[in-house]
C-alpha positions as CSV (number, residue, x, y, z in Angstrom):
1,X,-44.3,26.1,15.1
2,X,-47.4,28.3,16.0
3,X,-50.7,27.0,17.3
4,X,-53.9,27.2,15.2
5,X,-54.6,30.6,16.7
6,X,-51.1,31.8,15.9
7,X,-50.4,32.9,19.5
8,X,-47.7,30.4,20.7
9,X,-44.6,28.7,19.4
10,X,-44.6,25.0,20.3
11,X,-40.8,24.5,19.6
12,X,-41.1,22.1,16.5
13,X,-38.9,22.8,13.5
14,X,-40.6,23.8,10.2
15,X,-41.6,21.0,7.9
16,X,-39.1,22.1,5.2
17,X,-36.3,21.8,7.7
18,X,-37.4,18.3,8.7
19,X,-37.6,17.3,5.0
20,X,-34.2,18.8,4.3
21,X,-32.6,17.0,7.2
22,X,-34.1,13.7,6.1
23,X,-32.9,14.1,2.5
24,X,-29.5,15.1,3.7
25,X,-29.2,11.9,5.8
26,X,-30.5,9.8,2.9
27,X,-28.0,11.3,0.5
28,X,-25.1,10.7,2.9
29,X,-26.2,7.1,3.4
30,X,-26.3,6.5,-0.4
31,X,-22.9,8.2,-0.7
32,X,-21.5,5.8,2.0
33,X,-23.0,2.7,0.3
34,X,-21.7,3.9,-3.1
35,X,-18.1,4.2,-1.9
36,X,-18.2,0.7,-0.4
37,X,-20.1,-1.2,-3.1
38,X,-20.0,0.9,-6.3
39,X,-18.7,-0.5,-9.6
40,X,-17.7,1.3,-12.9
41,X,-21.1,0.4,-14.5
42,X,-23.3,2.3,-12.0
43,X,-21.3,5.6,-11.8
44,X,-23.7,7.5,-14.0
45,X,-26.8,6.2,-12.2
46,X,-25.5,7.2,-8.8
47,X,-24.5,10.6,-10.0
48,X,-27.9,11.1,-11.6
49,X,-29.7,10.2,-8.3
50,X,-27.5,12.6,-6.4
51,X,-28.4,15.5,-8.7
52,X,-32.1,14.7,-8.3
53,X,-31.9,14.7,-4.6
54,X,-30.0,18.0,-4.6
55,X,-32.7,19.6,-6.7
56,X,-35.5,18.3,-4.4
57,X,-34.0,19.7,-1.2
58,X,-34.8,23.2,-2.4
59,X,-31.6,25.1,-1.6
60,X,-30.4,23.1,1.4
61,X,-26.6,22.7,1.2
62,X,-25.7,19.0,1.5
63,X,-22.1,18.5,0.4
64,X,-19.7,20.4,-1.8
65,X,-19.3,19.2,-5.4
66,X,-15.6,18.8,-4.8
67,X,-16.3,16.4,-1.9
68,X,-18.6,14.3,-4.1
69,X,-15.9,14.2,-6.9
70,X,-13.3,13.1,-4.4
71,X,-15.6,10.3,-3.2
72,X,-16.1,9.2,-6.8
73,X,-12.4,9.2,-7.4
74,X,-11.7,7.1,-4.3
75,X,-14.4,4.6,-5.4
76,X,-12.8,4.3,-8.8
77,X,-9.3,4.0,-7.4
78,X,-10.4,1.0,-5.3
79,X,-11.2,-0.8,-8.5
80,X,-8.2,0.2,-10.5
81,X,-5.5,-0.2,-7.9
82,X,-5.6,-4.1,-7.7
83,X,-5.4,-4.2,-11.5
84,X,-2.3,-2.0,-11.6
85,X,-0.7,-4.1,-8.9
86,X,-1.4,-7.2,-10.8
87,X,0.1,-5.8,-14.0
88,X,3.3,-4.8,-12.0
89,X,3.5,-8.3,-10.5
90,X,3.2,-9.9,-14.0
91,X,6.0,-7.6,-15.3
92,X,8.3,-8.6,-12.5
93,X,7.7,-12.3,-13.2
94,X,8.6,-11.8,-16.9
95,X,12.1,-10.5,-16.1
96,X,15.0,-11.1,-13.7
97,X,17.8,-8.9,-12.5
98,X,21.3,-9.7,-13.8
99,X,24.8,-8.2,-13.5
100,X,26.5,-8.4,-17.0
101,X,30.3,-8.1,-17.4
102,X,32.0,-7.9,-20.8
103,X,35.8,-8.0,-20.1
104,X,37.8,-8.8,-23.3
105,X,38.2,-10.9,-26.4
106,X,41.2,-12.7,-27.9
107,X,42.3,-13.3,-31.5
108,X,39.8,-11.3,-33.4
109,X,40.3,-11.6,-37.1
110,X,42.2,-9.0,-39.0
111,X,42.8,-8.5,-42.7
112,X,45.9,-7.7,-44.7
113,X,46.2,-4.9,-47.2
114,X,48.8,-4.9,-49.9
115,X,51.0,-1.8,-49.2
116,X,53.8,-2.0,-51.8
117,X,55.9,-4.3,-53.9
118,X,59.6,-4.8,-53.7
119,X,62.0,-5.4,-56.6
120,X,61.8,-9.2,-56.4
121,X,58.1,-9.0,-57.0
122,X,57.0,-10.2,-53.6
123,X,54.1,-8.2,-52.2
124,X,54.3,-6.4,-48.9
125,X,51.2,-6.4,-46.7
126,X,50.0,-4.2,-44.0
127,X,47.8,-5.8,-41.3
128,X,44.6,-3.9,-40.6
129,X,43.5,-4.5,-37.0
130,X,39.8,-4.4,-36.1
131,X,38.2,-1.7,-33.9
132,X,35.6,-3.7,-32.1
133,X,32.7,-3.3,-29.7
134,X,30.0,-5.5,-28.3
135,X,26.2,-5.2,-28.1
136,X,23.4,-7.2,-26.4
137,X,19.7,-6.9,-25.8
138,X,18.0,-6.5,-22.4
139,X,14.5,-6.1,-21.1
140,X,15.1,-2.3,-21.0
141,X,16.7,-1.9,-24.4
142,X,20.0,-2.4,-26.3
143,X,23.4,-2.1,-24.4
144,X,26.6,-1.2,-26.3
145,X,30.2,-1.1,-25.1
146,X,32.8,1.5,-26.2
147,X,34.9,0.9,-29.2
148,X,38.4,-0.4,-28.7
149,X,40.6,0.9,-31.5
150,X,42.7,-1.3,-33.7
151,X,43.3,-4.3,-31.4
152,X,43.0,-8.0,-32.0
153,X,42.7,-8.6,-28.3
154,X,40.4,-5.7,-27.1
155,X,39.6,-5.1,-23.4
156,X,36.3,-3.4,-22.8
157,X,35.9,-3.9,-19.0
158,X,32.2,-3.1,-19.4
159,X,29.6,-4.0,-16.7
160,X,26.0,-3.0,-16.0
161,X,22.9,-4.0,-14.0
162,X,20.0,-5.1,-16.3
163,X,16.7,-6.9,-16.4
164,X,16.6,-9.9,-18.8
165,X,13.7,-12.0,-20.0
166,X,12.8,-14.8,-17.6
167,X,12.4,-17.3,-20.4
168,X,16.2,-17.3,-20.8
169,X,16.2,-19.3,-17.5
170,X,13.5,-21.8,-18.4
171,X,13.6,-22.3,-22.2
172,X,16.4,-24.6,-23.3
173,X,16.1,-23.3,-26.9
174,X,16.9,-19.7,-26.0
175,X,20.4,-18.1,-25.5
176,X,21.6,-14.8,-24.3
177,X,23.3,-13.4,-27.4
178,X,26.3,-11.0,-27.5
179,X,27.1,-9.5,-30.9
180,X,30.7,-8.6,-31.7
181,X,31.1,-5.7,-34.2
182,X,34.0,-4.0,-36.0
183,X,34.1,-0.5,-37.4
184,X,33.7,-0.3,-41.1
185,X,36.6,2.2,-41.2
186,X,39.5,2.6,-38.8
187,X,39.0,6.4,-38.7
188,X,37.4,8.9,-36.3
189,X,34.9,9.1,-34.9
190,X,35.3,5.8,-33.1
191,X,31.6,5.5,-32.1
192,X,29.3,2.5,-32.5
193,X,27.1,2.7,-35.6
194,X,24.9,-0.4,-36.0
195,X,23.7,0.7,-39.4
196,X,27.1,0.8,-41.1
197,X,29.5,-1.3,-38.9
198,X,30.1,-5.0,-39.6
199,X,29.2,-8.0,-37.4
200,X,32.2,-10.2,-36.7
201,X,30.1,-12.9,-35.0
202,X,28.1,-14.0,-32.0
203,X,28.7,-15.4,-28.6
204,X,25.7,-17.4,-27.1
205,X,25.3,-18.1,-23.4
206,X,23.0,-20.7,-21.9
207,X,21.5,-19.2,-18.7
208,X,19.3,-22.2,-17.8
209,X,22.2,-23.5,-15.7
210,X,21.5,-20.8,-13.2
211,X,18.3,-22.6,-12.1
212,X,20.3,-25.7,-11.6
213,X,22.3,-24.0,-8.8
214,X,25.2,-22.3,-10.6
215,X,25.7,-18.8,-9.1
216,X,27.2,-17.3,-12.3
217,X,27.8,-18.0,-15.9
218,X,31.4,-16.9,-16.7
219,X,34.4,-17.9,-18.8
220,X,35.6,-17.8,-22.4
221,X,32.9,-18.2,-25.1
222,X,33.5,-19.0,-28.8
223,X,32.6,-16.3,-31.4
224,X,30.5,-17.9,-34.2
225,X,30.5,-16.5,-37.7
226,X,27.3,-14.8,-39.0
227,X,26.3,-17.6,-41.4
228,X,25.9,-20.1,-38.5
229,X,23.2,-17.9,-37.0
230,X,21.2,-16.9,-40.2
């Protein structure tokens, strides 16, 4: 800075530089406080104040726009992360992991079809065996076994890892339901079709015994006819 006569530089920075430095420090402090204490409701107000300060500096470069946006994103993530963690924890509490095995069934019903008549007038029947499969609901959707063709004692040997609703463990009124189906026609393709195939019945498992200390629920379970469950 020059003396009043303009002959000597005293070593002081220009007034504009001092003001620019002060505003820079002020904006940085406000930015730091914003990251630590900001909420979703004052985002617009802080951004507006930052824009005003940038305009008043008169061309002094403070921080890049990308840096400011990164800081805003970090501040917002601090608020949203705990909520996401809470939702994940609640979902985990609503389900539990289970290993489900569907091995086989015995004595599924068949039907007889009149094939021909002999001379004495006695009918001759042909036994039509069911082509059966099993389905059950899980927390991630429907699971379906393969179709075993024309067998009263089908063996599926199906197993999978699933998540089941937690209330199956705590609600005595709820059961884990298996639906046993048969193909409408014993003809290819032998693929499950829940819209056209027929339900033979249901098997219901009580899973509340797992909380009583039983490690597994296994064994033979009766297949109930559809009218008992409607």
